[in-house]
C-alpha positions in Angstrom: 81.1 99.1 100.1 83.8 98.5 102.7 85.6 101.1 104.5 84.1 104.4 106.0 81.0 105.3 105.2 80.5 108.6 103.9 81.0 111.6 106.8 77.1 112.8 107.0 76.3 115.8 105.0 78.1 115.0 102.3 75.8 112.5 100.3 75.9 115.4 97.5 79.6 115.4 97.0 81.2 114.4 93.3 83.1 110.5 94.2 86.5 110.3 92.3 87.2 106.8 91.9 90.8 106.0 92.1 92.8 103.2 90.6 96.0 101.8 92.3 97.9 101.0 88.8 99.6 103.5 86.9 97.9 106.6 88.5 99.8 106.7 91.8 102.1 103.4 90.7 103.2 105.0 87.1 105.1 102.4 85.0 107.6 104.4 82.7 108.6 106.1 86.3 112.1 105.2 87.6 112.6 104.0 91.1 113.0 106.4 93.4 115.5 106.7 96.6 113.4 105.8 99.7 115.3 108.8 100.7 112.9 111.1 98.0 110.7 109.9 100.3 109.8 111.2 103.4 109.4 109.4 106.6 109.4 106.2 104.1 112.0 103.2 104.6 112.7 100.1 102.3 110.2 97.0 104.1 111.7 93.3 103.3 109.4 92.1 101.3 107.2 94.6 99.8 107.0 95.5 96.8 109.8 97.6 95.3 106.7 99.3 92.8 106.0 101.0 96.1 109.2 103.3 95.2 107.5 104.7 92.4 104.1 106.6 94.9 105.2 110.2 95.1 104.0 111.3 98.2 102.9 114.2 97.2 99.8 113.1 95.7 98.2 112.9 98.8 98.1 116.7 99.6 97.0 117.2 95.9 94.1 114.5 96.6 93.1 115.5 99.7 92.5 119.2 98.7 90.3 118.0 96.1 86.1 119.1 96.9 84.6 115.3 96.6 84.9 112.3 98.5 87.8 109.7 97.4 86.8 106.7 97.2 89.0 103.3 96.1 88.6 101.9 93.1 91.5 99.0 92.4 92.0 95.1 92.6 94.5 96.4 95.8 91.3 96.2 97.6 91.9 95.9 101.4 95.8 96.8 101.1 94.8 100.7 99.5 94.3 101.7 103.2 96.9 99.4 104.4 99.2 100.2 102.4 99.0 103.1 99.4 97.6 105.5 102.3 100.1 105.5 104.7 101.8 106.2 101.8 100.0 109.0 100.9 98.9 110.7 103.9 95.8 110.1 103.9 93.1 108.5 105.7 91.5 105.3 105.5 88.9 105.8 102.3 86.0 103.5 100.8 86.7 100.9 98.9 84.4 99.5 95.6 84.1 95.8 96.4 84.1 94.7 92.6 81.3 91.3 91.4 82.6 88.5 89.8 83.9 90.1 86.3 81.4 89.3 83.4 82.7 89.8 80.5 81.5 92.9 79.1 83.0 93.2 75.2 84.4 96.6 75.6 83.7 97.9 78.4 86.1 98.4 81.3 85.1 95.4 83.7 84.9 98.0 86.3 82.6 100.7 84.8 79.3 99.4 85.4 80.2 98.6 88.9 81.5 102.4 89.6 78.1 103.5 88.0 76.1 101.5 90.5 78.5 102.4 92.9 78.0 106.2 92.6 74.3 105.8 92.9 73.3 108.8 90.8 76.5 110.8 92.2 78.3 113.4 90.2 82.5 111.3 89.7 85.4 111.9 88.4 86.9 108.0 88.0 90.7 108.2 87.5 92.1 105.5 85.9 94.7 104.3 83.2 92.2 101.9 81.3 89.5 103.9 80.1 87.8 103.8 76.4 85.7 105.7 74.0 83.4 102.5 75.3 83.3 102.7 78.6 82.7 107.2 78.2 79.5 106.3 75.6 78.2 103.6 78.7 78.9 106.0 81.7 77.3 108.7 80.1 73.8 106.8 78.8 73.7 105.1 81.9 74.9 107.4 84.4 71.8 110.1 85.7 74.4 112.7 87.4 77.7 114.0 85.8 80.4 112.4 84.7 84.5 112.9 83.9 85.7 109.6 83.5 90.0 110.3 83.2 92.0 108.5 81.1 96.0 109.3 83.6 98.6 108.3 81.0 100.2 104.7 83.1 103.7 105.7 81.8 103.7 109.0 84.1 101.0 109.1 86.5 98.8 111.5 87.6 100.5 114.9 87.1 99.8 118.5 87.3 97.7 118.1 84.6 95.9 115.6 85.0 94.8 117.3 88.7 94.9 121.1 87.1 91.7 119.2 84.3 90.2 117.5 87.1 89.9 120.5 90.1 87.8 122.1 86.5 85.7 119.8 86.1 85.0 119.1 90.0 85.0 124.1 90.0 82.1 123.5 86.7 79.6 121.5 89.1 
């Protein structure tokens, strides 16, 4: 793990593993004009896909009763680039081991279960499959919800409703 340690007393809170590409940067969304993102101005050399991030998602993510954790190949850039756009604090980051051929499993699956260490978790990603769900439910002693986001739309109100409902029933 890199990034700040969880707050004391929060060890029992569920985790939310958050991917960036697809859930936060939708692939099918039109690029929004920068003036639609309060406080955001284009910067030379910046990734043009960043304009697809809806900064209101930060408030919705922060309101969830869980600990947010970056689960993305953006690694430290998630805290340096994405978190400020969303108004999020620095978050812990899953440090990915060298990729192994996991067959039908997503390359993140084993690492997330290991990182969770038995804590309940939600995994928000656009590449989750039934093979990942089956493996997690067979190998993770805690509760888990693997939530696949449509990468064309990114996180929607419907996604937040499903995640909120799952967290409320823990």
